[in-house]
C-alpha atoms as one frame of an Amber mdcrd trajectory, in Angstrom:
protein
  31.992  48.171  73.469  32.683  50.569  76.433  33.542  48.024  79.519  34.898
  49.791  82.823  38.210  48.004  83.614  38.854  47.182  87.187  39.967  49.168
  89.668  43.859  48.211  90.442  45.549  47.268  93.455  47.440  50.963  92.466
  43.748  52.348  92.290  42.614  50.886  95.281  45.551  52.000  97.405  45.786
  55.274  95.832  42.112  56.064  96.660  41.792  54.317  99.708  45.378  56.542
 101.306  42.945  60.169  99.427  40.359  59.506 100.901  42.078  59.369 104.136
  43.715  62.381 103.515  40.726  64.063 103.306  39.604  63.078 106.077  42.333
  64.252 108.169  41.871  67.592 106.477  38.560  68.462 107.924  39.647  66.924
 111.100  42.287  69.649 111.426  39.716  72.399 110.523  38.610  72.568 114.636
  42.456  73.886 115.054  42.092  75.755 112.332  45.960  73.678 110.751  46.809
  73.459 107.484  48.323  70.148 106.490  51.822  70.912 106.723  51.566  73.563
 110.084  50.062  69.881 111.630  53.425  68.230 110.129  55.504  70.993 111.505
  53.814  70.520 115.078  54.667  66.321 114.836  58.702  67.562 113.527  58.926
  70.155 116.288  57.416  68.145 119.266  59.879  64.748 117.482  63.209  66.105
 119.040  61.495  67.434 121.919  65.271  66.810 123.767  66.846  68.720 120.950
  64.599  71.483 119.923  65.127  71.287 116.137  66.760  74.156 113.736  64.200
  75.389 111.184  66.163  73.798 108.289  65.939  70.047 110.148  62.023  71.093
 109.948  62.205  72.123 106.397  64.128  68.773 105.052  61.553  67.201 107.470
  58.542  68.249 105.614  60.494  68.051 101.979  59.749  71.789 101.827  62.526
  75.155 100.685  63.807  76.615 104.565  61.679  79.652 102.960  58.751  77.861
 103.389  59.446  76.356 106.740  59.715  79.896 108.268  56.975  81.329 107.132
  54.572  77.924 108.860  56.533  78.281 111.989  55.868  81.488 111.567  51.849
  80.310 111.543  52.754  78.278 114.476  54.340  81.572 116.644  51.617  83.397
 115.849  49.127  81.322 117.339  51.563  80.771 120.326  52.231  77.131 119.834
  55.524  76.694 118.821  58.265  79.956 119.501  62.269  80.595 118.422  65.412
  79.823 120.748  68.958  80.239 120.066  70.354  77.173 119.798  73.022  76.043
 122.655  75.209  74.241 120.641  75.889  77.568 117.587  74.337  80.975 118.854
  73.916  82.695 115.639  71.230  79.814 114.577  67.424  79.132 116.382  65.594
  76.190 116.878  61.963  75.490 117.556  60.245  74.506 120.501  56.387  73.266
 121.184  54.965  76.101 124.330  52.360  74.648 126.148  49.793  75.791 123.903
  51.748  73.433 121.273  51.816  70.290 123.645  48.388  70.455 124.089  47.132
  71.139 120.929  49.793  67.153 120.324  47.371  65.672 122.463  44.531  66.997
 121.152  45.576  67.331 117.376  47.311  63.261 118.279  43.471  61.582 119.976
  41.144  63.354 117.242  43.755  61.228 114.467  42.971  57.939 116.353  39.276
  58.569 116.826  38.832  59.058 113.033  41.380  56.399 112.181  39.045  54.245
 114.336  36.047  55.392 112.193  37.924  54.619 109.313  38.906  51.101 109.832
  35.441  51.016 110.865  34.074  48.528 108.442  37.492  45.812 109.102  37.133
  43.200 111.842  40.033  42.445 113.907  41.299  39.790 111.760  40.898  41.879
 108.110  42.777  44.694 110.140  45.852  41.904 111.163  45.909  41.671 107.551
  45.979  44.463 106.196  48.425  45.594 108.507  50.262  41.909 107.530  49.899
  43.115 104.382  51.249  46.431 103.989  54.849  45.773 106.132  55.057  43.588
 103.483  54.764  46.414 100.957  56.810  48.681 102.989
């Protein structure tokens, strides 16, 4: 007898996370950004007081420094980032967002919030609060 096994909590959580991630990949298409490029923009944006070095970007993205260089190169070619000298070490190079990069970050944050709202629309406020409570507990 071939019985279908019920999804485990792990399976349900992973499936939901993958669905949300797939939606985000699709949402990035109008900006022609890869998820890595978006995450790099986020890393650079969050560190606006002290422009991050390429190595900092690589570490935050958990990728090799060479890969971070390639990601930042693509962002720079599009006018979203620029390299600047490190004020503390003239041999080092930092990265900062351009005005266009800051504008895109704002647009992406709005798109991300809208997509999340759509994704979680099936949940009422009580369910959302309960899900948040459970996920916070697991984290």
